N, C-alpha and C positions, 0 to 999 in steps of 0.2 A: 880491598874487597874481595870478596871470593866471587869469582865466574864460573859459567858454564857454556861449552859449545854445544851447539845444538843446530844441525841442516845448516852448516856452513855459516852460522851465525852465533852472536855471543850475547849472554845474558846474564844478568844480575843474581846472587844467591836466590833472593825471593823468588823470580821469574823462572828460572831452574827449577825450582822446587815444585811449583805451579805446574808446570809441564810436566814433570815426572809422575804428580799426583793425577794429571788428566790423562797421562797415557796408562797409567794403573787404573784407572775409573774405565778407560774404554775398552781395556784388555779383561775385564773383571776381575782385577788385582792378577793377572798371569801376566810375567814379562819373559818371553821366548828366550832361552839363556843367550843366544848371540848378540843381542840387544844391549846389554849392558857395556858392550866393548865396542860400539859402533856409534858414532856420534850422528850418524843417520838415522838414526831408530832411536836414540837414548841420549837424553844429556849427560855429556862427560865431564867431570870435574869433582869437587870444584877445584879450581885452580886459583892461587893466591896471587895478590898485585894485581886485580881486575884483568887477569888473563895472561900476564905478564908483559914484555916490553914490546911496543909496537911504534908503527912509523906516525901514529896520530893519538889523540887522547879517545879512549874506547867509551861507547856507551852501551846501556842494556839495549838491545834492538826491540825489546815489548815495550818498556817502560819508560825509556831513554835516560836512566838516573846515570851520572857519569860513575865510571869504575874505578877510576883512580890509578891509571897504570902507568908502570915507568914508560918513558920514551926513548927511542934509538935516538943517534945523533939528527939523522934526517927529520926523524918526530919533534925535537926539539926546535928544529930550523921551522918547519911546518907551522907547528905552535904561535912560536913567537911572530913569525909572518902573518896569521891570521890575526893574531890577538892584536897587532900592532895597526891592520886595518881598522878595527873598532866595530867589525861586523860579524854577529856571529850571537847565537841563542846562548851559549855556555861560556861565555869568554870569562865572566867572574869566578866561576867555577874553577876554569882552568889555569886563571891568573893567580887565584890564591892557593890551588894545589901546589902550581909549577913554579912557585914565587923565586925559586933558586934562579929561574931562566933570566927573570930581572936584575939579580942581585949581582950578575957576574960583572 
């Protein structure tokens, strides 16, 4: 899944595009030339694989959709530890997507 980075947060493709549309509307269709190159002013991306490898599963900061990103070694350990506790809102999605962690 594609992801965007904006103001130190990560967003799914739909939310990243919605933010871009809102910024364009707020600026009457005008985007200063420096904005497209700075995630503080304009959503950067799209980045493939849910924003890339991370130490935990990524979720959109706006709609909370699971971004299906790859995990670092620490991220794999974290995800298994959380999933094994049985507490967490997104465990079923994580277990399905990262099924390889339990197949070892």
